[in-house]
Structure formats: C-alpha cells, structure tokens
C-alpha positions in Angstrom: 191.3 -54.1 -210.1 194.4 -53.1 -208.2 194.5 -50.8 -205.2 195.7 -48.0 -207.4 192.9 -48.4 -209.9 190.3 -48.5 -207.2 191.8 -45.3 -205.7 191.6 -43.5 -209.1 188.0 -44.7 -209.5 187.0 -43.4 -206.0 188.7 -40.1 -206.8 186.6 -39.8 -209.9 183.5 -40.3 -207.8 184.7 -37.8 -205.3 185.0 -35.2 -208.0 181.6 -36.0 -209.5 179.9 -35.8 -206.1 181.6 -32.5 -205.3 180.1 -31.1 -208.6 176.7 -31.4 -207.0 175.3 -33.4 -209.9 173.7 -36.0 -207.6 171.8 -33.5 -205.4 168.7 -32.6 -207.4 165.7 -34.8 -206.7 164.9 -34.8 -210.4 168.3 -36.3 -211.1 167.8 -39.0 -208.5 164.4 -40.0 -209.8 165.8 -40.2 -213.4 168.5 -42.6 -212.2 166.0 -44.8 -210.4 163.9 -44.9 -213.5 166.9 -46.1 -215.6 167.7 -48.7 -213.0 164.1 -50.0 -212.9 164.0 -50.2 -216.7 167.3 -52.1 -216.8 166.2 -54.7 -214.2 163.0 -55.3 -216.2 165.0 -55.5 -219.4 167.4 -58.1 -218.1 164.9 -60.1 -216.1 165.6 -63.4 -217.9 169.3 -62.9 -217.7 169.1 -62.2 -213.9 167.0 -65.4 -213.5 169.6 -67.4 -215.5 172.4 -66.1 -213.4 170.7 -67.0 -210.1 170.1 -70.5 -211.5 173.8 -70.8 -212.4 175.0 -69.6 -209.1 172.5 -71.1 -206.6 170.2 -73.3 -208.6 167.2 -71.0 -208.0 164.2 -71.4 -210.3 163.0 -68.4 -212.3 159.9 -68.3 -210.0 162.0 -68.1 -206.8 164.4 -65.7 -208.4 161.7 -63.2 -209.1 159.8 -63.8 -205.9 162.8 -63.4 -203.6 165.2 -61.2 -205.6 164.4 -59.2 -208.7 160.7 -58.7 -207.9 161.6 -57.3 -204.5 164.2 -55.1 -206.1 161.6 -53.7 -208.5 159.2 -53.0 -205.6 161.9 -51.2 -203.7 162.9 -49.0 -206.6 159.2 -48.2 -207.2 158.9 -47.2 -203.6 161.9 -44.9 -203.7 160.7 -43.3 -207.0 157.4 -42.5 -205.4 158.7 -41.2 -202.1 162.1 -39.7 -202.8 160.7 -36.2 -203.2 159.1 -36.3 -199.8 162.1 -37.9 -198.2 164.5 -35.3 -199.5 162.5 -32.3 -198.2 163.6 -30.2 -195.3 161.6 -31.1 -192.2 160.6 -28.1 -190.1 160.8 -28.6 -186.3 159.6 -26.5 -183.3 162.0 -23.8 -182.2 162.4 -23.0 -178.4 161.0 -19.6 -177.3 164.5 -18.6 -176.2 165.7 -18.6 -179.8 162.9 -16.2 -181.0 162.7 -15.0 -183.7 163.9 -18.0 -185.9 162.8 -21.2 -187.4 164.5 -24.6 -187.2 164.7 -27.5 -189.7 166.5 -30.7 -190.5 168.0 -30.9 -193.9 168.6 -34.4 -195.4 171.9 -34.4 -197.3 173.8 -37.4 -198.9 176.6 -39.0 -197.0 178.7 -38.8 -200.2 180.9 -41.5 -201.7 179.6 -44.9 -200.5 180.7 -48.5 -200.7 178.2 -51.4 -200.9 179.6 -54.9 -200.2 177.0 -57.7 -200.9 176.9 -61.4 -200.2 176.4 -64.5 -202.4 173.2 -65.9 -201.0 170.8 -63.3 -202.4 173.3 -61.7 -204.8 171.0 -59.6 -206.9 168.6 -58.4 -204.2 171.3 -57.5 -201.6 173.3 -55.6 -204.2 170.7 -53.6 -206.1 168.2 -52.9 -203.3 170.8 -50.9 -201.2 171.9 -49.3 -204.5 168.4 -48.0 -205.0 168.5 -46.5 -201.5 171.9 -44.9 -202.0 170.8 -43.4 -205.4 167.6 -42.0 -203.8 169.6 -40.4 -201.1 171.9 -38.7 -203.6 175.2 -40.6 -203.2 177.8 -42.0 -205.5 178.3 -45.8 -205.2 180.9 -48.4 -205.7 179.4 -51.9 -205.6 181.4 -55.0 -204.6 179.4 -58.2 -205.4 180.5 -61.5 -203.9 183.1 -63.6 -205.8 181.0 -66.7 -204.8 178.1 -65.7 -207.2 180.0 -64.7 -210.3 177.2 -65.1 -212.8 175.0 -62.7 -210.9 177.9 -60.3 -210.4 178.4 -60.1 -214.2 174.8 -59.3 -214.8 174.8 -56.6 -212.1 177.9 -55.1 -213.7 176.2 -55.2 -217.1 173.1 -53.4 -215.7 175.2 -50.8 -213.9 177.5 -50.1 -216.8 174.5 -49.6 -219.1 172.7 -47.2 -216.7 175.5 -45.2 -215.1 178.8 -43.6 -215.7 181.6 -45.1 -213.5 182.2 -41.7 -211.9 178.7 -42.1 -210.4 178.0 -45.8 -209.9 180.6 -48.5 -210.6 181.1 -52.2 -209.9 184.4 -53.7 -208.7 184.7 -57.4 -209.2 187.1 -59.9 -207.6 187.8 -61.6 -204.3 189.6 -60.9 -201.1 192.3 -58.8 -202.6 189.8 -56.4 -204.0 187.8 -56.4 -200.7 191.0 -55.4 -198.9 191.9 -52.7 -201.4 188.4 -51.2 -201.1 188.5 -51.2 -197.3 191.8 -49.4 -197.4 190.1 -46.5 -199.1 188.4 -43.6 -197.3 184.7 -43.8 -198.1 182.0 -41.6 -196.5 179.9 -44.6 -195.7 180.1 -48.4 -196.0 177.2 -50.8 -196.3 178.1 -54.4 -195.7 175.9 -57.6 -195.8 177.6 -60.9 -194.9 179.0 -63.0 -192.1 179.9 -61.9 -188.6 183.6 -62.7 -189.1 183.9 -60.6 -192.2 181.7 -57.9 -190.6 184.2 -57.6 -187.8 187.0 -57.0 -190.4 184.9 -54.3 -192.1 184.2 -52.6 -188.8 187.9 -52.6 -187.9 188.8 -50.9 -191.1 186.0 -48.3 -190.9 186.9 -47.6 -187.3 190.4 -46.6 -188.4 188.9 -43.9 -190.6 185.9 -43.0 -188.4 183.7 -44.1 -191.3 180.0 -44.8 -190.5 178.8 -48.3 -191.5 175.7 -50.4 -191.6 176.4 -54.1 -191.0 173.7 -56.6 -191.9 175.0 -59.9 -190.4 173.3 -63.0 -189.1 173.2 -65.5 -186.3 171.2 -68.4 -185.0 167.6 -67.3 -185.4 165.2 -69.3 -183.1 161.7 -70.4 -184.0 159.4 -71.2 -181.1 156.4 -73.5 -181.5 154.3 -73.5 -178.4 151.5 -75.8 -177.3 148.8 -73.5 -178.6 150.2 -73.2 -182.2 148.3 -74.3 -185.3 150.7 -77.2 -185.9 149.9 -78.0 -189.6 150.1 -74.3 -190.6 153.3 -73.8 -188.6 154.9 -76.7 -190.2 153.9 -75.5 -193.7 155.3 -72.0 -193.2 158.4 -73.1 -191.4 159.3 -75.6 -194.1 158.9 -72.8 -196.7 161.2 -70.4 -194.8 163.7 -72.9 -193.6 164.4 -74.5 -197.0 164.0 -71.4 -199.2 167.2 -71.0 -201.1 168.4 -74.3 -199.5 168.4 -72.6 -196.1 171.0 -70.1 -197.3 168.9 -67.2 -196.0 170.2 -64.9 -193.2 166.7 -64.8 -191.6 165.8 -68.4 -192.0 164.6 -70.1 -188.8 167.9 -71.6 -187.7 166.5 -74.1 -185.2 163.1 -75.0 -183.7 162.2 -74.8 -180.1 159.1 -76.9 -179.8 156.9 -77.6 -176.7 157.3 -81.2 -175.7 153.5 -81.8 -175.7 153.3 -81.0 -179.5 156.8 -82.0 -180.6 155.9 -85.4 -182.1 152.9 -84.0 -184.0 155.1 -81.1 -185.3 157.8 -83.4 -186.5 155.3 -85.5 -188.4 153.7 -82.4 -189.9 157.1 -81.1 -191.0 157.9 -84.4 -192.7 154.6 -84.3 -194.5 155.1 -80.8 -195.6 158.6 -81.5 -197.0 157.1 -84.2 -199.1 154.3 -82.0 -200.2 156.4 -79.0 -201.1 159.5 -80.7 -202.5 158.3 -84.2 -203.5 159.4 -87.7 -202.3 162.9 -87.1 -204.0 163.8 -83.5 -203.4 167.2 -83.9 -205.1 165.3 -84.5 -208.3 163.2 -81.4 -207.9 164.4 -78.9 -210.5 163.0 -76.0 -208.4 165.1 -77.0 -205.4 168.5 -75.2 -205.4 172.0 -76.1 -204.4 174.7 -75.2 -201.9 176.8 -72.4 -203.2 180.2 -74.3 -203.3 182.0 -77.4 -202.1 183.4 -75.7 -199.0 180.0 -74.9 -197.7 178.6 -78.3 -198.8 181.3 -80.1 -196.7 180.7 -77.8 -193.7 177.0 -78.6 -193.8 177.6 -82.3 -194.2 179.7 -82.2 -191.0 176.8 -80.8 -189.0 174.4 -83.7 -189.8 174.2 -86.3 -187.1 172.9 -89.4 -188.9 171.6 -90.9 -185.7 169.2 -87.9 -185.2 168.0 -87.6 -188.8 164.3 -88.3 -189.1 163.9 -87.0 -192.6 166.2 -86.2 -195.5 169.9 -86.3 -195.2 170.5 -87.4 -198.8 173.2 -85.5 -200.6 174.8 -85.2 -204.0 178.5 -84.0 -203.8 178.7 -83.6 -207.6 175.9 -81.0 -207.6 176.4 -79.7 -204.1 172.8 -80.5 -203.1 171.5 -81.6 -199.7 167.9 -82.7 -199.3 165.7 -80.9 -196.8 166.9 -82.5 -193.5 165.2 -82.7 -190.1 167.1 -83.7 -186.9 165.1 -84.6 -183.8 166.3 -84.9 -180.2 168.9 -82.2 -180.7 170.6 -80.6 -177.7 172.7 -77.5 -177.3 175.8 -79.7 -177.3 175.3 -80.9 -180.9 177.6 -79.6 -183.6 174.6 -78.2 -185.5 173.9 -75.8 -182.6 177.5 -74.5 -182.4 177.2 -72.1 -185.4 174.8 -70.5 -187.8 173.7 -73.4 -190.1 173.0 -71.5 -193.3 171.8 -74.6 -195.0 168.8 -77.1 -195.3 169.2 -78.7 -191.9 166.4 -78.2 -189.3 167.3 -79.1 -185.7 164.4 -79.6 -183.4 164.9 -79.0 -179.7 162.2 -79.4 -177.0 161.2 -77.3 -174.0 158.7 -77.7 -171.2 158.4 -74.2 -169.5 157.8 -71.1 -171.6 159.1 -68.7 -168.9 162.3 -70.6 -168.6 162.7 -70.7 -172.4 162.3 -66.9 -172.6 164.9 -66.4 -169.8 167.3 -68.7 -171.5 167.0 -66.8 -174.8 167.8 -63.6 -173.0 171.2 -65.0 -172.2 172.1 -65.8 -175.8 173.5 -63.6 -178.5 170.9 -61.3 -180.1 169.7 -63.0 -183.4 168.8 -61.3 -186.6 165.3 -62.8 -186.5 163.0 -64.6 -184.1 159.8 -66.4 -184.8 156.9 -67.5 -182.6 154.0 -69.7 -183.5 151.2 -69.4 -181.0 147.6 -68.4 -180.3 148.6 -67.3 -176.8 148.6 -63.5 -176.7 150.6 -63.4 -173.5 153.4 -65.4 -175.1 153.4 -63.1 -178.1 153.6 -60.0 -175.8 156.5 -61.5 -173.9 158.5 -62.4 -176.9 158.0 -59.1 -178.7 158.5 -57.0 -175.6 161.2 -58.8 -173.6 163.6 -60.4 -176.1 166.1 -58.4 -178.2 166.4 -59.4 -181.9 166.5 -57.7 -185.3 162.9 -58.5 -186.4 160.6 -61.3 -186.9 157.1 -62.7 -187.2 154.3 -64.1 -185.2 152.8 -67.2 -186.9 155.0 -66.9 -189.9 158.7 -66.7 -190.9 160.9 -64.6 -193.2 158.2 -62.3 -194.7 158.9 -59.3 -192.4 161.8 -58.3 -194.6 159.6 -58.2 -197.8 158.2 -54.7 -197.2 159.5 -51.2 -197.9 157.3 -49.8 -195.1 159.5 -51.3 -192.3 163.3 -51.2 -191.7 165.3 -54.4 -191.8 168.4 -54.9 -189.7 170.1 -56.6 -186.8 170.9 -55.7 -183.3 174.0 -56.5 -181.2 175.9 -59.4 -182.7 173.5 -59.7 -185.6 174.3 -56.2 -187.0 173.9 -52.5 -186.7 171.7 -50.1 -188.7 168.8 -50.9 -191.0 167.5 -50.3 -194.5 164.4 -50.8 -196.8 162.2 -47.8 -197.7 162.6 -44.7 -195.5 165.1 -46.5 -193.3 167.2 -47.2 -196.4 167.1 -43.5 -197.4 168.0 -42.6 -193.9 170.9 -45.0 -193.8 172.6 -43.2 -196.7 171.7 -39.7 -195.4 172.9 -37.2 -192.9 170.3 -34.9 -191.3 171.8 -31.4 -190.7 170.1 -29.5 -187.9 169.9 -25.8 -188.8 168.5 -22.8 -187.0 167.6 -19.8 -189.3 167.8 -16.8 -187.0 166.2 -13.6 -188.0 168.0 -10.2 -187.9 165.2 -7.8 -187.1 165.3 -8.6 -183.4 168.2 -9.6 -181.1 167.3 -10.5 -177.6 170.0 -9.1 -175.3 169.6 -11.6 -172.4 172.3 -14.0 -173.6 175.1 -11.5 -173.6 177.3 -10.4 -170.8 177.3 -8.7 -168.4 174.7 -10.9 -166.6 173.3 -8.3 -164.2 169.7 -7.8 -165.0 167.2 -9.4 -162.7 164.5 -9.1 -165.5 166.7 -11.1 -167.9 167.3 -13.7 -165.2 163.5 -14.1 -164.6 162.9 -14.3 -168.4 165.7 -16.9 -168.7 164.0 -19.1 -166.1 160.7 -18.8 -167.9 162.2 -19.8 -171.2 164.3 -22.7 -169.9 162.0 -25.0 -168.0 
C-alpha cells in the first residue's frame, strides 16, 4: 500500500472509532469470539504457513503459537467485562461529598507491528488485547514471514471490516509509511535497532508506545543445580524455533566445578531431543533467510565447537551447536545470537558474577538453575531484567496471568492478560462531586481560623 492508501485506511478507522461502535463490552466479546473461531478454523493453514516460513512442525506451531493465541483470546473473553468496569477508589475527606473512580477507555486507533520469529503468536495475541480494550487496529506483519502474513490477512479479512481491523502487508516502505501516520498507540515487537526507529517516530508525535525488544539473556547454572535436568530444559529453550526466540537463553554462565558435567549433559540431551543427525530431523526448523544464516555462521568459532556446527546452506539449517571455552571477547558474545548456538562461559565466584551482570545492559530474560535459595533471592531481587525463571527457561511468557515485557534496553511496557488490556487502555481519573453540599473552606477570602484548623485536619 502507498502512503496515501494507508492514510485513507487510517482515516476510515478514525471515523469508525469516533462512532463509538467499539466501546460496548458486548461488541468486544463478539469480536473476540469471531477471532477465536477463525483461528480454530484455519488451524491447519496456520501450521502449514509456519512450516513454510520457519520449518516449524505442526506440534511446535500449536504449542508455541496458535495454541497460546487461543488461550489468550479465551482469557480475554472471560475477563473483558471485569477489566472494562469502572474501578471505584477512596475519596479524600476534603472532597466530601463525592465519589471517585477510574474509568478504563480505549486508546483509540492503534498500530501493531510484529516480527518474523513467532509471526502468528506475536501478531494475533496483541490483536486480542487491543480488541478487548476497545480499539481499532492496523496490523503490520513482517515481510520475512510472508506465508504466515497471508493467513493472518485471510483471518482478519474474514472476521472484520477494514474500518475496524486491517492488515497492511509489505516491507520497509510500508513500515515507514505507517510510522509517518498519527496513531493513538503503537505496539512494536522486534529488534532494538528497529525499535529505536519506531520510538523516534512516535516521539515526534508524542504517541505512546510499547516496545518488546530483546538482548543477550544470560542463563546461570550454579554448583548446586540439578545438572541433568538443567541441561534438558536449557536445550529445549535454547534450540526451540532454532534459537530464534527473543527470550531464549542467549549464553550460559556455568560454575567451573560443574562445567564439564554440564557440557556432557547438554551434548547428551541434544542427541536425545534432536537425534544423532539433527539436520535430518523433520521437526527441527530452519533459519528464516540467507542473511541471518550467514550472520550466524560467522559467529561460530570452529575451534571452540564441542557439539554440532553442521550446516546446510540450501535449506538454511544449522545443527544445535555448543561452544565451550567462550570468553567475552568472542564474536558470539558481541551481539544477540538469535540462533542455535550455545556459548558456555565459566565463573568461579557467584557474588562477582552478580556484580558483573549489574554492569551489563538489562536483558529481556534471565534464568537461574540452582537449589541455593540465597542465590535465587539475590538474582530475583538485585538484578534488573524483563522476566525469567528459576530452574527452567522460556515458560514465564506462556501465561495470561503475568505481564510480559522488557526493561531498559530490552523494551518498555508489557502485555498478556490484564497487562495486555492495560497496554491498550487509558484510565481516566474522575471525581463525581455532589451538589447538595458545598464546603466553603476552599474559597477566598482565607480568613477563618476554623477553616484553617479543618484544613489541617483534612490534609495530613
């Protein structure tokens, strides 16, 4: 679409939103029901699209994308009535007689820009939040996952009129044209570099934004960890979607006393989960395109590879790879990996490790494998990161009961469940003052000693 066409589409959505059609809770629930039914209807087509774009199996596609979407839509249908109610709050005595409340209202015309790594989940889940909150939406799927983008467009066009929810396909030109428009809210998931561009554009128009970014998420394995279980769970989370997961454990920080045992356990788990020849495993995916494939290959130091490293340029596939003896100076530690490469670093002193992590950029996730409660308290209490797990990885984002988002360099704002509703909502603070009594103490002239005494009683 051209910039002019996008502008006309947005104007249609402005007109529709101003009509008040999206405000009734009954309307919102009806739209969520239609979306849920369409996701169920096109389940096979969604799976096929994810396989085409990323090589995901139908099992993984449902477990990590469409199944989570259905769960989120169900959650919003069950809770939207409660979320949309006014919330009465206490009123100061000085404002007697009155009552005060917070009124949740939609932000209005919103833009959702989604990434290629979980192209269905990270498009439709925030859409469900936006619909529940009463907004209109323009969706912009990634050009790197075209098959999934097409099925998203098919679902949306079948469920909604474009004046309410619409999909804009395309690449950088369409992204730029969208960001040149004045939206009431922008929700972006993607890389830090593009996130900065989004924030620059929204800042020009004082448009609020949620940015779900990424970063190098550390995974600590201390000397008290259950090594075999840690290896099993870390291998799952690291190589899920071929490592193309924003909350994947980016690198491992392993205590020197258990490092060798951990490496051997990881190698064993890779064989158990992916087979002796992972590139022949039909359930193991691929790197999204040749550009990212070449970037990942450049990060592999063959001298430090202790497992994997095999690659197939024709299918853009890289076997689960483990690098041991890695230091901060290695290329693989210079950027977010976003691929199936596991660098393992060692540490000797836990206190020194925690202090060193405090000096790094704040990651989107952090994981700790331990049976030491003191270590768990230090990591959860002292370090700043978006979210994480103790003795597991990745699963903290698979719940509608907790918000998901970054902090600092890894993003701003959160969503999922109530947090998702709140992200697309403005809470108006309102005092409803009664007319049958009007206390005179706030009016000039300020001469009464009685009023002054009462004022000091009220304001303390």
